[in-house]
C-alpha positions in Angstrom: -5.8 12.3 -12.8 -3.3 12.1 -15.2 -0.8 8.8 -14.3 2.1 8.8 -15.5 3.1 6.3 -18.7 6.2 3.6 -16.9 6.5 0.2 -18.0 4.8 -3.2 -17.0 6.9 -5.3 -14.7 4.6 -8.6 -13.9 5.4 -10.4 -10.4 4.1 -13.4 -10.3 0.3 -12.9 -11.0 1.2 -9.2 -10.0 1.1 -6.2 -12.8 3.3 -3.6 -11.2 2.7 0.0 -14.2 1.5 0.5 -17.1 -2.8 0.1 -17.1 -2.4 -1.6 -14.0 -4.5 -0.7 -10.7 -1.8 0.5 -8.3 -1.1 -2.4 -5.6 -0.5 -2.6 -2.0 2.6 -4.7 -0.5 4.0 -4.7 2.9 6.8 -6.7 4.8 6.7 -9.0 7.0 8.1 -9.8 11.0 9.3 -13.1 10.3 12.5 -14.0 9.2 12.0 -17.4 6.5 14.2 -19.0 8.5 11.1 -20.1 10.3 9.3 -21.1 7.2 6.4 -22.9 9.1 5.9 -19.3 10.6 6.5 -16.7 8.1 4.2 -18.9 6.2 1.5 -18.3 8.2 2.5 -14.0 7.9 2.4 -14.8 4.5 -1.3 -16.3 4.5 -2.2 -13.3 7.1 -0.9 -10.6 5.5 -3.2 -11.5 2.3 -6.3 -12.5 4.3 -5.7 -9.0 5.0 -5.4 -7.2 1.8 -1.5 -7.4 1.1 -1.4 -7.7 -2.7 2.5 -7.7 -1.9 4.8 -9.2 0.6 8.7 -8.9 1.2 10.9 -10.8 3.5 14.4 -9.9 4.9 16.8 -12.7 4.3 19.8 -11.9 6.7 20.9 -15.6 6.1 21.5 -18.7 4.2 18.9 -20.3 6.7 16.2 -17.3 5.6 17.5 -18.0 2.5 16.4 -21.4 1.8 13.5 -20.7 3.6 12.0 -18.8 1.4 11.5 -22.0 -0.6 8.7 -23.0 1.6 6.8 -20.0 1.8 6.7 -19.3 -1.5 5.8 -22.7 -2.5 2.3 -22.0 0.2 1.9 -17.5 -0.6 -0.9 -16.7 -2.1 0.7 -13.7 -3.1 4.1 -12.7 -4.6 7.1 -12.0 -2.2 10.1 -10.1 -2.0 13.4 -11.1 -0.8 14.7 -8.1 0.9 19.0 -8.5 0.4 21.6 -6.2 1.4 25.3 -6.4 0.3 25.6 -10.7 0.1 25.7 -11.7 -4.1 25.2 -15.6 -1.9 21.7 -14.7 -0.2 20.2 -12.6 -3.1 21.6 -16.0 -6.4 20.3 -18.8 -3.3 16.9 -16.6 -2.9 16.4 -16.9 -6.8 16.8 -20.3 -6.5 14.2 -20.6 -3.7 11.5 -19.2 -5.8 11.2 -15.7 -4.5 8.9 -13.6 -7.0 11.4 -10.9 -7.2 14.2 -8.7 -5.3 14.7 -5.4 -4.0 18.5 -5.5 -4.1 20.6 -2.7 -4.3 23.0 -4.0 -7.7 25.7 -0.8 -6.3 26.5 -3.0 -3.5 27.2 -6.8 -3.5 30.8 -6.4 -5.2 32.7 -7.0 -7.9 31.6 -6.5 -11.2 31.2 -10.7 -11.6 29.0 -10.9 -8.4 26.5 -8.4 -10.4 26.7 -9.4 -13.8 25.6 -13.0 -11.4 22.5 -12.1 -9.4 21.3 -10.2 -12.7 21.9 -14.0 -15.3 20.0 -15.6 -12.6 17.2 -12.9 -12.2 17.0 -12.6 -16.4 16.6 -16.7 -16.0 14.1 -16.8 -13.8 12.3 -13.3 -15.2 11.5 -12.5 -12.3 12.6 -8.2 -11.0 15.0 -6.5 -8.7 13.4 -3.0 -7.0 16.5 -0.6 -6.7 15.0 0.6 -3.3 17.3 4.0 -2.3 16.9 4.8 1.2 18.0 8.8 2.1 19.7 8.3 4.9 22.5 5.5 3.4 23.2 6.9 0.6 27.3 6.4 -1.2 29.8 8.7 0.1 30.9 10.5 -2.1 26.7 11.5 -3.5 26.6 12.6 0.0 30.6 14.8 -0.1 29.0 16.0 -3.6 25.6 17.6 -1.7 27.6 19.5 1.4 27.7 16.1 3.7 23.8 15.7 3.7 20.7 13.8 1.1 19.0 15.6 -1.0 16.2 15.0 -3.1 19.2 14.6 -6.7 21.2 13.1 -4.3 18.7 10.3 -4.3 18.0 10.9 -7.8 21.8 10.0 -8.7 21.8 7.1 -6.8 19.3 5.4 -8.1 20.8 6.0 -11.8 23.6 4.6 -10.8 21.9 0.9 -10.1 20.3 1.6 -13.0 22.9 2.3 -15.1 24.3 -1.2 -13.4 21.0 -3.1 -14.4 20.7 -1.8 -17.9 24.7 -2.2 -19.0 23.5 -5.8 -18.1 20.5 -5.3 -20.2 18.3 -5.7 -17.5 15.8 -4.0 -17.6 13.0 -5.6 -15.5 13.4 -2.8 -12.0 10.9 -1.2 -9.8 12.6 2.2 -8.0 11.8 3.2 -5.2 13.7 6.6 -3.3 12.5 7.1 0.8 13.1 9.3 3.2 11.7 9.6 6.4 11.2 13.8 5.0 8.1 13.5 3.7 8.9 17.2 1.5 12.9 15.5 0.7 10.0 11.9 -0.5 8.0 14.5 -2.8 10.4 16.1 -4.0 12.8 12.7 -4.8 10.6 11.0 -6.5 9.0 14.0 -8.5 11.9 14.6 -10.1 13.3 10.7 -10.8 9.8 10.5 -12.8 10.6 12.5 -15.6 14.0 10.8 -15.5 12.8 6.9 -16.2 10.3 4.5 -17.7 9.8 2.5 -14.3 7.5 2.2 -11.8 8.5 3.7 -9.2 7.5 1.8 -5.4 6.1 4.5 -3.3 7.1 4.8 0.3 7.2 7.3 3.7 10.5 5.2 5.1 10.5 4.6 9.1 7.6 7.1 9.3 6.5 6.1 13.0 4.1 4.3 15.4 0.4 4.0 13.3 -0.5 7.6 14.1 2.3 10.1 12.7 2.8 7.1 10.3 0.3 7.5 8.3 -0.2 10.4 8.7 3.0 11.2 7.0 2.6 8.2 5.1 -1.1 10.0 3.5 1.0 13.2 2.8 3.6 12.1 0.9 2.1 8.9 -1.3 -1.1 10.8 -1.2 0.3 13.8 -2.7 2.3 11.8 -5.5 -0.1 9.7 -6.1 -1.7 12.9 -6.9 0.4 13.3 -8.9 0.1 10.8 -11.5 2.8 8.9 -9.9 3.6 5.9 -8.2 2.5 2.5 -9.7 2.3 0.2 -5.7 2.8 1.6 -2.5 3.9 0.7 1.0 2.9 2.1 3.9 5.6 1.9 7.2 4.7 1.6 10.2 6.4 0.5 14.1 3.0 -1.8 13.6 1.7 -4.7 13.6 1.4 -4.8 9.6 -1.7 -5.4 9.0 -1.8 -2.5 9.5 0.1 -0.8 7.3 -2.2 -2.5 4.5 -5.8 -1.4 6.2 -3.9 2.9 5.6 -2.6 2.1 2.0 -5.6 0.9 0.7 -7.7 4.1 2.5 -5.0 5.7 0.1 -5.7 4.5 -2.6 -9.4 4.6 -2.0 -9.8 8.2 -1.3 -8.0 9.3 -4.3 -10.5 7.3 -5.9 -8.0 4.9 -7.0 -9.0 1.9 -5.8 -11.9 0.7 -3.7 -12.0 -1.6 -1.3 -15.7 -2.2 -0.8 -18.0 0.8 1.2 -16.5 4.8 2.3 -17.7 6.1 5.3 -18.1 9.1 5.9 -19.1 10.5 9.8 -19.8 13.3 11.0 -17.5 15.3 13.8 -19.3 15.8 16.9 -20.6 19.1 18.3 -23.2 20.8 20.7 -26.0 19.4 18.9 -25.4 16.0 18.7 -28.0 14.3 21.2 -26.5 10.2 20.1 -22.8 8.6 20.9 -22.2 9.4 17.1 -18.2 7.2 18.2 -19.5 4.5 19.8 -21.7 4.8 16.8 -19.7 5.2 13.8 -17.7 2.4 15.3 -20.5 0.0 15.5 -21.4 0.6 12.3 -18.0 0.7 10.6 -17.8 -2.7 12.4 -20.6 -4.1 10.8 -20.0 -2.7 7.3 -17.1 -5.9 7.2 -16.7 -8.3 4.8 -19.2 -6.3 2.3 -17.3 -5.9 -1.3 -19.4 -2.8 -3.0 -18.0 0.1 -3.0 -20.4 2.5 -1.1 -20.9 5.4 0.3 -22.2 5.2 3.8 -22.9 8.3 6.0 -23.1 8.1 10.1 -24.9 12.1 10.9 -24.8 13.4 14.6 -28.1 15.0 13.8 -31.2 15.6 11.0 -30.9 18.6 10.6 -27.5 18.4 8.7 -27.7 14.7 7.7 -29.1 13.9 4.8 -28.4 17.2 4.1 -24.6 17.5 3.8 -24.6 13.6 3.1 -27.1 13.6 0.4 -23.8 12.0 -2.0 -24.2 8.7 0.3 -25.7 5.8 -1.1 -26.7 5.0 2.9 -27.1 6.6 5.9 -28.1 7.4 9.3 -29.1 10.8 11.4 -28.5 10.6 15.4 -32.2 12.5 17.2 -33.2 12.4 20.4 -33.4 8.3 21.4 -33.8 8.4 17.6 -32.6 8.7 14.8 -33.4 8.6 10.5 -32.4 6.2 8.0 -30.8 8.4 5.0 -30.2 7.5 1.1 -29.0 10.5 -0.9 -30.7 12.6 1.2 -33.8 11.6 0.9 -35.4 10.4 4.2 -36.5 6.4 4.5 -37.9 5.9 8.3 -37.3 7.2 11.4 -35.9 4.1 13.8 -35.3 3.9 18.3 -31.3 4.4 18.6 -30.9 0.6 19.4 -32.2 -0.1 15.5 -30.8 2.6 13.8 -27.7 0.2 13.0 -29.3 -2.9 12.2 -31.9 -1.0 10.3 -29.1 0.6 7.6 -27.6 -2.7 7.5 -31.5 -4.1 6.1 -31.5 -0.5 3.3 -28.1 -2.0 2.2 -28.6 -5.9 1.9 -32.1 -5.1 -0.5 -29.8 -2.7 -2.4 -26.5 -5.6 -2.3 -29.9 -8.2 -2.6 -31.9 -5.8 -5.6 -28.4 -5.7 -7.0 -27.7 -8.8 -7.5 -31.4 -10.1 -8.9 -30.4 -7.4 -12.0 -29.4 -8.6 -16.0 -26.0 -7.9 -16.5 
């Protein structure tokens, strides 16, 4: 797929946009006012695969607490600021790696200029974040009182122009909505108007199942069209689930690889093995493997190797036994209770052989 061209923006050691891979980010649920707990959460989320972590900064204690979190975090941090330019200035002084702030919402021009001067001095970017639920009253009035894609783009351009007038172009932009078609349309409209990298997300997507579906459709559609440089899946759940879902979206589109891809068939009347349990057991057994292998768990030997012939390795169940196969070729038949250990033996033998091959 052809990717939209965008400027490259550096956030500590992470590049967003340009030729850089699409990154996965999340937002901590801990206030940096409790810097010890916030740092522990940042380390946990980084371990889960977050490449960028945002923290809400509701008050000065949180803004000052960021200093200790930034110092200990293995990944860059974004301070999420609303309305108060003093919080933004303190977050920058605390060493934060980026700001999420809308310049038009923090008061007079001199306040905006102070924030822009601070980020330019530290060479850190600003993410302009438009949300369909909080568009300015005049923009809503111009579009019959309802959020529209055109209105969201107008809101984004308003903030972008403020930054550009102050010679600040170190920007990332987002246009989030809880309505998936609206979100897709808004990003699609903006993508042709600016060269800044785009942060994709469906805001307020909901609980795990519904939020995963909505985010996968919205974010996935745009990424397939080549639009998007960093993503955040917004779930009413542990942020670790956001990271997991975001990585799966990227892997499903072939944009990133985070270890094995598991494919498994739905159960049917031919299945004579506990397929659901078996698939979950294989999924757990694959944790820690980094190679981008395709692993199949199929319910029967009749269709298994054929339908999953593209899999590097796979299992097909039978009556009390099953087969281990690779690229459609049967490697061996083993008792059902030995299927997962036998599969891992074949995978690990392959991995060991690959490591022994001179590069």
